Residue, then its C-alpha position, 0 to 999 in steps of 0.5 A: m942744345t936741348d935740355p937733357m932733363l926734358p923728355e924727347p918729343l914722341a913720334a906720331a904713332r902708326p895706326f895699329w892696322r899698319r903694324h907688323w904683328v897685325h899683318v901676321m895675325a891676319a895672314l894666319v886667320v885667312g890661312a886657317g880659314l882657307g885650310a878649313t874649307t879645303s878638303t884633302g880627300s874626296s867627299s864621295d868616299g866619305d859619303a859612300d861609307l856613311r851611306a853604307r853604315l846607315a844602310t847597315a844600321e837600318r837593316r839591323a834595326r829592321e831585323a831586331e824588330a822582327r826577332p821575337a823577344p827573348t824570355v828566360t826565367v831567373y830566380v834571384t837569391p840573396s847569396a846568388s853566385p855567378t853561374t857559367r856554362p861551358p861553351s857549346p862546341t857548335p855555334r848556336p842557331s840564329t833563332n836563339p832569342r839570346l843572340d843579338e847583333g853577333w853577341e850571345a847572352q850565355s848567363l845572367t846573375a842579378g841581385c840587390e846591392y845597396g837597394d839597386w839591381s846589379g849583376t854579371a853576365r857571360i856574353r860571347n862574341t859570335n861576330a866575324d872579328a873582334h868587337s866592342a859593345s854595350f848591352t842592356f838586360t831588361l827585367f820583367r815580372g808579371g809582364k811589367v818592367i822591374g829594372s834594367l841593367q847595362g854593361f860594356a865589353n871592349g875588344v872581345e875577340t871572335g868566339r871569346t866569352v867575357t864576364v860583363q859587370l852590369v849596373s843599374n839605378d833601378p830599385c831591386s826586389k827579390g823573386a822570379y823574373t824574366y829578362e830580355f837581352q839587347t845589344d845597344a851598340s856593336f862596333 
């Protein structure tokens, strides 16, 4: 009879690669690898869509380079308040220098806040459907860049005008300036 105070002899342990949990983990890794390499859709559909988007982006870039740079003079005063104009009943012609990628800059009010440029702009969506976009207003004085302001508009319906808050890290200076309007991305 065995002594109850003595420990039972241990059975020889199986190597870890023969254990059930290792087999389950290996099956999951192999399954995930096969799933990642298998596509459920046709890659030609995605490639055609990507080629169409690239062609549209290249066309827009060529059109943007061919357009003359918009130049508008604005005077900044310390107590500048936003000014707006009522929307025009007729669409603006495509030669409008304030029109870029289906967005029209109707007004810009810029000034100094904590030593940097800041401002608001009234921007109208002239695209055929609702879009979101990011914008840049580059400020010039005497032909030199004195600052740039950036803003974003989200989900603007066609024909609607929105007020966009503009921010900048460029130091501000008082006086007359001109600006160029640019749509950075429209989607």
